[in-house]
C-alpha positions as CSV (number, residue, x, y, z in Angstrom):
1,M,61.8,35.4,-2.4
2,D,59.6,35.7,-5.5
3,I,55.9,36.5,-5.2
4,E,54.3,33.6,-7.1
5,K,50.6,34.4,-6.5
6,V,48.5,37.4,-5.4
7,T,44.9,37.2,-4.4
8,L,42.8,40.3,-3.8
9,E,40.7,39.3,-0.8
10,L,38.9,42.6,-0.5
11,P,39.4,46.0,-2.4
12,D,41.9,47.0,0.4
13,T,43.3,43.5,1.3
14,K,45.7,41.3,-0.6
15,T,47.2,37.9,0.1
16,I,50.7,37.4,-1.4
17,R,52.3,34.0,-1.7
18,L,56.1,34.0,-1.4
19,K,57.9,31.0,-3.0
20,W,60.7,29.4,-1.0
21,P,64.0,29.2,-2.8
22,E,65.1,25.8,-4.1
23,G,66.3,23.6,-1.3
24,H,64.8,25.9,1.4
25,H,62.8,24.0,4.0
26,P,62.4,26.3,7.0
27,D,61.2,24.9,10.3
28,F,58.5,27.2,11.8
29,R,55.2,27.1,13.6
30,T,51.7,28.2,12.8
31,G,50.9,31.6,14.2
32,Q,54.4,33.1,13.7
33,F,55.1,36.2,11.6
34,I,57.6,37.1,8.8
35,T,59.3,40.5,8.3
36,L,59.2,41.9,4.7
37,S,61.1,44.5,2.9
38,W,61.5,45.6,-0.8
39,P,65.0,45.3,-2.5
40,D,64.9,49.0,-3.3
41,T,64.2,50.1,0.3
42,P,65.8,47.3,2.4
43,G,65.9,49.5,5.5
44,Y,62.1,49.8,5.7
45,K,60.7,46.6,7.1
46,R,57.3,45.5,8.3
47,A,56.2,42.4,10.2
48,Y,53.1,40.5,9.0
49,S,51.5,37.4,10.5
50,L,51.5,34.3,8.3
51,S,48.0,33.5,7.1
52,S,49.4,30.1,5.8
53,C,50.1,27.4,8.4
54,A,53.2,25.2,9.1
55,L,51.7,22.4,7.0
56,D,51.7,24.6,3.9
57,R,55.1,23.8,2.4
58,G,57.0,25.5,-0.4
59,F,55.7,29.0,0.3
60,F,54.7,31.6,2.9
61,E,51.4,33.5,2.6
62,T,50.6,36.7,4.4
63,T,47.5,38.8,4.1
64,V,48.0,42.6,4.1
65,K,45.6,45.5,4.4
66,R,46.2,48.8,2.7
67,D,47.8,50.6,5.6
68,G,51.0,52.6,5.9
69,K,53.8,52.7,3.2
70,M,54.3,48.9,3.1
71,G,50.7,47.9,3.2
72,T,49.8,50.4,0.5
73,R,52.6,49.3,-1.8
74,I,51.8,45.6,-1.4
75,V,48.0,46.0,-1.9
76,D,48.3,48.5,-4.8
77,W,51.5,47.4,-6.6
78,A,52.7,43.9,-5.6
79,K,52.5,41.5,-8.5
80,V,53.6,38.0,-9.5
81,G,57.3,37.9,-10.2
82,D,58.2,40.7,-7.8
83,K,61.0,39.9,-5.3
84,M,60.9,40.7,-1.6
85,F,63.4,40.2,1.2
86,V,61.9,37.9,3.9
87,L,63.3,37.4,7.4
88,P,62.5,33.9,8.7
89,P,59.3,33.3,10.8
90,T,59.4,34.1,14.5
91,G,57.0,35.0,17.3
92,K,55.2,33.3,20.2
93,F,51.5,33.8,19.1
94,L,51.1,30.0,18.9
95,P,48.0,27.9,19.0
96,V,47.8,25.4,22.0
97,Y,46.7,22.3,20.1
98,E,45.6,20.1,23.0
99,P,42.4,18.0,22.9
100,D,40.8,19.5,26.0
101,K,41.6,23.1,25.1
102,H,39.3,25.8,23.8
103,L,40.9,28.6,21.8
104,I,38.8,31.8,21.8
105,C,40.2,34.0,19.1
106,I,39.2,37.7,19.3
107,A,40.0,39.5,16.1
108,G,39.5,42.9,14.5
109,G,40.0,43.8,10.8
110,S,43.1,42.1,9.4
111,G,43.9,40.7,12.9
112,V,42.0,37.6,11.7
113,T,44.8,36.5,9.4
114,P,46.8,34.4,11.8
115,F,43.6,32.6,12.9
116,R,43.1,31.3,9.3
117,A,46.4,29.5,9.9
118,F,45.3,28.2,13.3
119,V,42.1,26.7,11.9
120,R,43.8,25.4,8.7
121,E,46.2,23.3,10.6
122,A,43.7,22.1,13.2
123,T,41.3,21.1,10.4
124,R,43.9,19.2,8.3
125,R,45.2,17.3,11.3
126,K,41.7,16.5,12.4
127,L,42.4,17.8,15.9
128,E,39.9,17.9,18.7
129,T,41.0,21.3,20.0
130,K,37.9,23.6,19.9
131,I,38.5,26.9,18.2
132,T,36.0,29.8,18.2
133,I,36.7,33.1,16.3
134,L,34.9,36.2,17.4
135,Y,35.5,38.7,14.6
136,S,34.7,42.4,14.6
137,V,34.5,44.3,11.2
138,R,33.0,47.6,10.1
139,T,30.6,46.1,7.5
140,T,29.9,42.8,5.8
141,N,32.2,44.0,2.9
142,D,35.2,43.9,5.4
143,I,35.1,40.2,6.3
144,I,38.4,38.7,5.2
145,F,38.3,34.9,4.3
146,N,34.6,34.8,4.8
147,D,34.1,31.9,2.3
148,E,37.1,30.0,3.5
149,F,36.1,30.2,7.2
150,H,32.6,29.0,6.4
151,K,34.0,26.1,4.5
152,L,36.4,25.3,7.4
153,E,33.3,25.3,9.7
154,L,31.8,22.6,7.5
155,D,35.0,20.6,7.5
156,N,35.8,20.9,11.2
157,P,33.1,20.1,13.8
158,H,35.2,21.8,16.5
159,F,35.4,25.2,14.8
160,D,32.9,28.1,15.0
161,F,33.2,31.5,13.2
162,Y,31.1,34.5,14.4
163,V,31.1,38.0,13.0
164,T,29.9,41.3,14.4
165,C,29.6,44.4,12.3
166,T,30.2,47.8,14.0
167,R,29.2,50.3,11.2
168,L,26.3,48.9,9.3
169,H,23.6,51.1,8.0
170,P,20.4,50.5,10.0
171,Q,18.6,49.3,6.9
172,D,21.3,46.8,6.0
173,P,19.8,43.3,5.5
174,W,22.6,41.7,7.7
175,T,20.9,39.4,10.2
176,G,23.9,38.7,12.3
177,R,25.3,40.5,15.3
178,R,26.0,44.3,15.4
179,G,28.2,46.4,17.6
180,R,31.6,45.9,19.1
181,I,32.8,42.7,20.8
182,T,31.5,42.9,24.4
183,P,32.5,41.1,27.6
184,D,29.1,39.3,27.6
185,W,29.5,38.1,24.0
186,V,32.9,36.6,24.8
187,K,31.6,35.0,28.1
188,E,28.7,33.3,26.2
189,H,31.3,31.2,24.4
190,I,33.3,30.1,27.5
191,H,32.4,26.6,28.7
192,D,35.4,25.6,30.9
193,L,37.4,28.7,31.9
194,S,40.4,26.8,33.2
195,N,40.9,25.1,29.8
196,T,40.3,28.2,27.7
197,V,43.2,30.0,26.0
198,F,42.4,33.5,24.8
199,Y,44.0,35.0,21.7
200,A,43.6,38.7,20.6
201,C,44.9,40.1,17.4
202,G,44.2,43.5,15.7
203,P,44.1,47.2,16.7
204,N,45.6,48.2,20.1
205,E,42.1,49.1,21.4
206,L,40.7,45.6,20.7
207,V,43.7,43.9,22.2
208,E,43.6,46.1,25.3
209,F,39.9,45.3,25.7
210,A,40.7,41.6,25.6
211,E,43.6,42.0,28.1
212,H,41.3,43.8,30.6
213,L,38.4,41.3,30.1
214,V,40.6,38.2,30.5
215,L,43.1,39.4,33.2
216,V,40.9,41.8,35.3
217,D,37.2,40.7,34.8
218,L,37.7,37.0,34.4
219,K,40.9,36.9,36.6
220,V,42.5,34.3,34.4
221,R,46.2,33.5,34.6
222,K,48.4,35.4,32.2
223,E,49.5,32.1,30.5
224,Q,46.0,31.8,29.2
225,L,46.2,35.0,27.1
226,K,48.3,35.6,24.0
227,T,48.2,38.9,22.1
228,E,49.4,40.6,18.9
229,K,49.0,44.4,18.6
230,W,49.0,45.9,15.2
231,G,49.2,49.6,16.1
């Protein structure tokens, strides 16, 4: 597929838009991932969550942090007109779009990218499903899609976006939350545990924290937790 657009979200994070070939209309679901490789190194593949949703037709978007060989090459070198090999979307990290459900999405770093897709689809379809993102970043300069999430909050009365910063300078003017995501902070947002579905995406440490909190502390059924570990 051809890269038809690149957007530098942050100095170390880039969104690439891959144009579908003529006559290509894949059937896939919001929350799935694609696997990318470069034509000159087809054996080296990396999977990335789609940051576009299933209602976005004609292209796939994925948002990549400068990390490892593939992430570094995409962020530093990928440009409009480049070609990439793309394996079709797959994966089971899917939003449960039911009116009485509350999706609590726990994210770290670039782990927030599939949640952009979750909220995009819910907002466009005017769904009543409640979605809350709890997002951990190092500093305010590391918030991916900050403007878009705040706009989606205005467009969608059932969506809330909360950020906590873990490595801010004490004198930083940020008035929001500081420190890691804690069990108490997650519990504050739970209103009906039996109808809550927990999602965790990001570094292994964050996902393991979420698994322990949900399965051990809250004693929730495994079906109410969906995770994606990013190493």
